C-alpha positions in Angstrom: 201.8 -87.7 -108.0 202.1 -86.3 -104.5 201.3 -88.4 -101.6 198.3 -87.0 -99.5 198.0 -86.9 -95.8 197.8 -90.4 -95.0 194.4 -90.1 -93.1 193.0 -89.8 -96.5 194.1 -93.0 -97.6 193.2 -95.7 -97.9 189.7 -95.0 -99.7 186.6 -96.4 -98.4 187.3 -99.7 -100.1 190.7 -100.1 -98.5 192.8 -99.1 -101.8 196.1 -97.0 -101.6 195.9 -96.2 -105.4 195.6 -99.7 -107.1 196.8 -101.7 -104.0 195.0 -102.8 -101.2 191.3 -103.9 -101.1 189.7 -107.1 -99.7 190.0 -110.3 -101.7 188.4 -112.7 -99.3 185.6 -115.4 -99.3 182.1 -114.1 -99.2 181.2 -115.4 -95.7 184.2 -113.4 -94.4 183.5 -109.9 -95.9 180.8 -109.1 -93.4 183.0 -110.0 -90.6 185.7 -107.6 -91.9 183.0 -104.9 -92.6 182.3 -105.3 -88.8 185.8 -105.0 -87.8 186.3 -101.8 -89.9 183.1 -100.2 -88.6 184.2 -100.9 -85.1 187.8 -99.5 -85.6 186.4 -96.3 -87.4 184.3 -95.8 -84.4 187.0 -96.4 -81.7 189.8 -94.7 -83.6 188.8 -91.1 -82.7 187.1 -92.2 -79.3 188.7 -90.2 -76.6 188.1 -92.9 -74.1 189.7 -95.6 -76.2 192.7 -93.3 -77.0 193.4 -92.3 -73.6 193.5 -96.2 -72.5 195.8 -97.0 -75.2 198.1 -93.8 -74.6 198.1 -94.8 -70.9 199.3 -98.3 -71.6 201.8 -96.8 -74.1 203.3 -94.7 -71.3 203.0 -96.9 -68.4 203.1 -100.4 -69.6 205.1 -100.1 -72.8 207.4 -97.3 -71.8 206.9 -94.9 -74.3 208.2 -92.6 -75.6 211.2 -94.5 -76.8 214.2 -92.6 -76.8 216.3 -91.4 -80.0 219.9 -92.1 -79.7 223.0 -90.5 -81.4 225.3 -93.3 -82.4 228.5 -91.6 -82.3 231.1 -94.5 -82.6 228.7 -96.1 -85.2 228.4 -93.0 -87.2 232.3 -92.5 -87.0 233.0 -95.9 -88.3 230.7 -95.5 -91.2 232.0 -92.0 -92.0 229.7 -89.1 -93.1 226.5 -88.5 -91.7 225.4 -88.8 -88.2 223.2 -91.9 -87.5 220.4 -91.9 -85.0 218.3 -94.7 -83.6 214.8 -94.5 -82.7 214.9 -97.3 -79.9 211.9 -99.2 -80.2 214.1 -102.3 -79.2 213.7 -100.6 -75.6 209.7 -101.2 -75.6 208.3 -103.8 -73.4 208.8 -107.1 -75.3 211.6 -105.8 -77.3 210.3 -104.5 -80.5 207.7 -102.2 -82.2 205.0 -104.9 -82.5 203.5 -104.2 -79.2 202.4 -100.6 -80.3 199.7 -102.4 -82.7 199.0 -105.5 -80.6 197.7 -103.6 -77.7 195.5 -101.3 -80.3 194.3 -104.5 -81.7 193.7 -106.4 -78.5 191.7 -103.4 -77.0 189.5 -103.4 -80.1 189.1 -107.0 -79.8 187.8 -106.7 -76.2 185.5 -104.0 -77.0 184.1 -106.1 -79.9 183.3 -108.9 -77.2 185.9 -111.2 -79.0 187.2 -113.9 -76.7 190.5 -115.1 -78.7 193.3 -113.4 -80.5 194.9 -115.1 -83.5 198.1 -114.3 -85.4 200.7 -115.5 -87.6 204.5 -114.7 -86.6 207.8 -115.1 -88.3 210.6 -113.9 -86.0 208.3 -114.4 -83.0 208.2 -110.8 -82.0 204.6 -110.2 -83.1 203.7 -113.5 -81.4 205.3 -112.4 -78.1 203.8 -109.0 -78.2 200.2 -110.4 -78.9 200.5 -113.0 -76.3 201.6 -110.2 -74.1 198.6 -108.1 -74.9 196.3 -111.0 -74.7 197.6 -112.1 -71.1 197.1 -108.2 -69.7 193.4 -108.1 -71.2 192.5 -111.7 -70.2 192.0 -112.9 -73.8 192.9 -116.4 -75.2 195.8 -116.3 -77.9 196.8 -118.8 -80.8 199.9 -118.2 -82.7 200.7 -119.9 -85.7 204.5 -120.2 -86.5 206.3 -122.1 -89.2 208.5 -125.1 -88.1 211.7 -123.5 -89.4 211.2 -120.5 -87.6 210.4 -122.2 -84.3 213.8 -123.8 -84.5 215.5 -120.4 -85.4 213.7 -118.4 -83.0 213.1 -120.6 -80.0 213.7 -117.9 -77.4 210.5 -116.2 -78.6 208.7 -119.6 -78.8 209.4 -120.0 -75.1 208.2 -116.6 -74.1 205.0 -117.0 -75.9 204.1 -120.1 -74.1 205.2 -118.8 -70.7 202.8 -116.1 -71.4 200.0 -118.4 -71.8 199.7 -118.4 -75.8 199.4 -121.7 -77.8 201.9 -122.0 -80.4 200.8 -123.9 -83.4 203.6 -125.4 -85.7 203.1 -125.0 -89.3 205.0 -127.6 -91.4 203.7 -126.9 -95.0 206.0 -125.4 -97.5 209.2 -123.8 -96.2 207.7 -123.6 -92.8 208.3 -119.9 -92.7 206.2 -116.7 -92.5 203.9 -117.1 -95.5 202.8 -120.5 -94.6 202.1 -119.3 -90.9 199.7 -116.7 -92.4 198.0 -119.4 -94.6 197.4 -121.5 -91.4 196.2 -118.6 -89.4 193.9 -117.5 -92.0 192.4 -121.1 -92.3 191.9 -121.1 -88.5 190.1 -117.7 -88.5 187.7 -118.7 -91.3 186.7 -121.5 -89.0 185.4 -119.1 -86.2 185.4 -115.3 -87.3 182.8 -114.5 -84.8 184.7 -115.3 -81.4 188.2 -114.6 -82.8 190.1 -111.5 -84.0 192.8 -112.1 -86.5 195.5 -109.5 -85.2 197.5 -109.4 -88.4 201.1 -108.5 -87.5 202.0 -106.0 -90.3 200.4 -103.4 -92.6 199.2 -106.4 -94.7 196.2 -108.3 -95.3 192.5 -107.2 -96.3 191.1 -103.9 -95.6 190.9 -102.7 -92.6 194.3 -104.2 -91.4 196.7 -102.2 -93.5 195.1 -98.9 -92.3 194.7 -100.0 -88.7 198.1 -101.3 -88.0 199.6 -98.4 -89.7 197.6 -95.9 -87.5 198.7 -97.7 -84.3 202.4 -97.8 -85.5 202.3 -94.2 -86.4 203.2 -93.3 -82.8 206.7 -94.1 -83.7 207.1 -91.1 -86.4 205.1 -88.7 -84.3 207.3 -89.1 -81.3 210.5 -89.0 -83.4 209.4 -85.7 -85.1 208.7 -83.9 -81.8 212.0 -85.4 -80.5 213.9 -83.9 -83.3 211.9 -80.7 -83.5 212.9 -80.0 -79.9 216.7 -80.4 -80.6 219.2 -78.2 -82.5 219.1 -78.8 -86.2 215.4 -79.6 -86.6 214.3 -82.7 -88.6 216.6 -85.5 -89.9 217.6 -85.4 -93.5 216.6 -89.1 -94.1 214.7 -92.1 -92.5 215.7 -95.7 -93.0 213.7 -98.8 -91.6 213.7 -102.2 -92.9 210.6 -103.5 -94.9 209.3 -107.0 -94.8 205.5 -106.5 -94.5 206.4 -102.9 -93.5 204.9 -102.0 -90.3 207.8 -100.4 -88.5 208.7 -98.5 -91.7 205.2 -96.8 -92.2 205.3 -96.3 -88.2 208.4 -94.2 -88.8 207.5 -92.7 -92.1 203.8 -91.7 -91.8 204.4 -88.6 -89.8 207.2 -87.2 -92.2 205.3 -87.9 -95.5 204.6 -84.2 -96.1 208.1 -83.2 -95.0 211.3 -82.6 -97.0 212.8 -85.6 -95.7 214.0 -88.6 -97.7 212.8 -92.1 -97.0 214.3 -95.6 -97.6 212.8 -98.9 -97.0 215.2 -101.6 -96.8 214.4 -104.9 -98.2 216.4 -108.2 -98.0 218.6 -109.3 -100.9 219.5 -112.5 -99.0 222.4 -114.2 -100.6 221.7 -112.5 -103.9 219.5 -111.9 -106.6 221.6 -114.5 -108.8 220.9 -117.2 -106.2 217.3 -116.7 -106.1 217.6 -116.6 -102.2 216.1 -113.0 -101.4 212.7 -111.6 -100.3 213.0 -108.1 -102.2 209.5 -107.9 -103.1 209.3 -104.3 -104.0 212.7 -104.6 -105.9 212.0 -107.6 -107.9 207.9 -108.1 -107.7 205.2 -107.2 -109.7 201.4 -106.6 -108.7 199.6 -109.3 -107.5 197.1 -110.7 -104.9 198.1 -112.5 -101.7 196.2 -113.2 -98.3 193.2 -111.0 -99.3 194.9 -107.9 -100.6 196.8 -106.5 -104.0 200.6 -105.5 -103.5 203.8 -105.8 -105.1 204.5 -109.7 -105.1 207.4 -112.0 -105.8 205.3 -114.5 -107.9 205.8 -117.4 -110.4 204.6 -117.3 -113.9 201.3 -118.6 -113.0 200.8 -115.9 -110.3 201.4 -118.1 -107.3 203.8 -116.5 -104.7 207.6 -117.6 -104.9 209.5 -119.1 -102.4 211.6 -116.5 -100.5 214.5 -116.3 -98.1 216.2 -114.0 -95.7 218.4 -114.7 -92.7 215.7 -112.4 -90.9 212.6 -114.6 -90.1 210.5 -111.3 -89.9 211.4 -110.2 -93.5 210.9 -113.5 -95.7 207.4 -112.7 -96.8 206.6 -112.6 -100.6 204.2 -109.6 -100.5 204.4 -106.1 -98.8 202.0 -103.7 -97.4 199.9 -102.0 -100.1 200.8 -98.5 -99.0 204.2 -99.4 -99.6 203.4 -100.5 -103.0 201.7 -97.2 -103.6 204.7 -95.1 -102.1 207.0 -97.0 -104.3 204.9 -96.0 -107.5 204.5 -92.6 -106.5 208.4 -92.1 -105.9 207.9 -90.8 -102.3 209.9 -93.7 -100.7 212.9 -95.2 -102.1 213.1 -98.9 -101.9 216.8 -100.3 -101.5 218.3 -103.7 -100.5 220.9 -105.1 -97.9 222.1 -108.6 -98.0 222.5 -111.3 -95.2 226.3 -110.5 -95.2 225.6 -106.6 -94.9 223.1 -107.2 -92.2 225.2 -109.5 -90.3 228.2 -107.2 -90.4 225.9 -104.2 -89.1 224.7 -106.7 -86.3 228.1 -107.1 -84.9 229.1 -103.6 -85.6 226.2 -101.9 -83.8 226.8 -104.6 -80.8 230.7 -103.9 -80.7 230.5 -100.1 -81.2 227.5 -99.0 -79.3 226.6 -102.1 -76.9 223.1 -102.4 -78.8 222.3 -105.9 -80.2 219.8 -105.4 -82.8 217.3 -107.8 -84.4 218.7 -109.2 -87.8 215.5 -107.4 -89.2 216.8 -104.0 -87.9 220.2 -104.6 -88.8 219.3 -104.6 -92.4 218.4 -100.9 -92.0 221.4 -100.3 -90.0 223.5 -101.9 -93.0 222.0 -99.4 -95.5 222.3 -96.5 -93.2 226.1 -96.9 -93.3 226.0 -96.6 -97.1 223.8 -93.7 -97.0 225.9 -92.0 -94.5 228.9 -92.1 -96.8 226.7 -90.8 -99.8 225.1 -87.8 -97.7 228.4 -86.9 -96.0 229.1 -84.5 -93.0 226.5 -82.5 -91.4 223.5 -84.5 -92.4 221.4 -86.8 -90.1 219.9 -90.2 -90.7 217.4 -91.7 -88.4 216.9 -95.4 -88.2 213.9 -97.2 -86.8 215.8 -99.8 -84.7 212.6 -102.0 -84.8 213.7 -105.0 -82.3 216.4 -106.2 -80.3 218.4 -109.3 -81.3 218.1 -111.5 -78.1 216.1 -113.9 -80.2 218.8 -113.9 -82.8 221.9 -114.6 -80.8 222.0 -118.3 -81.0 221.3 -118.4 -84.6 224.0 -115.8 -85.2 226.7 -117.2 -83.3 225.9 -120.7 -84.7 225.9 -119.7 -88.2 228.2 -116.6 -88.4 230.1 -116.7 -85.1 233.4 -117.9 -86.3 234.0 -115.3 -88.8 233.8 -112.6 -85.8 235.9 -114.5 -83.6 233.3 -116.3 -81.8 
């Protein structure tokens, strides 16, 4: 089955094939219906799009450049590797793209507060930034384990005026942060907007976040079309919830371009320490939507792990689940060790310190470059910079890399 133009999906009930939908308490559904109606009204509104485009250009610094990584490519051997430099955006990642869109929507709906979860902290920083810009309150829920690991981003959120709420339950990671944020949202859905940080959650959030992130792929397609040789042969992006991947992939879905979503295999499948949802999961429901899900025998979400805090989520975006089943995107894996090796290689060969999340994509691009061979082009979405990860990487892996 071919994937249609993404603008035709999801359907009116929020489904991408069998995935997506809205599995929420009855009292919340009218609120989500209101958000859906408001989004469908503004998404083609010229004044809204002018305001968002103006912020992308003058505040975020879009378009982000495409960079040919010659030394990194030479070390890999084979295809040329290019990076879409989302790490150069204001706040240091792709997250600002949808956060500004969600914040503008909240403002138009008369909401007073933005509420969200964060894992690696990049979504939290971006949302706190958007809230400060537009004069909105902001609460960010973050697992205690991630707060310790990503403390530079915690400090940034607080400096920006956001309230960072520690979550101690379970593993103190991204899944628990989402649980806590949903509970807080249910207490006051009238004055708050839950600005979900990826292409996950109940309808309309997978659609809405995808649409805001699609600017990444539209730009990349124009940038390659304007250069000799035309479009890239392959696209590569890391996948946790999957917003940066769909941001890159969406504009190319109808083109003859291979696509690879890279999940974290952590310390290996034998150890059980991974978060490779599409590789090892099965369909289930989490946080109000249906997707591939790492789950126990009783259907409860499994404990997950990745060195990248932004990838350790047991679910995944419903559109990714659909793209897996249709075969349009290949979902592959990179381990902690491979990602950290790519982290140092990209830092030392190109002077670019990537987020550990993005390093998973870079690691797979190295393998793919060898397979594709000379004369082919790979575009990697460098979804974020690694400032937030430097202390953690040096502390845990530095000795092996001469630090």
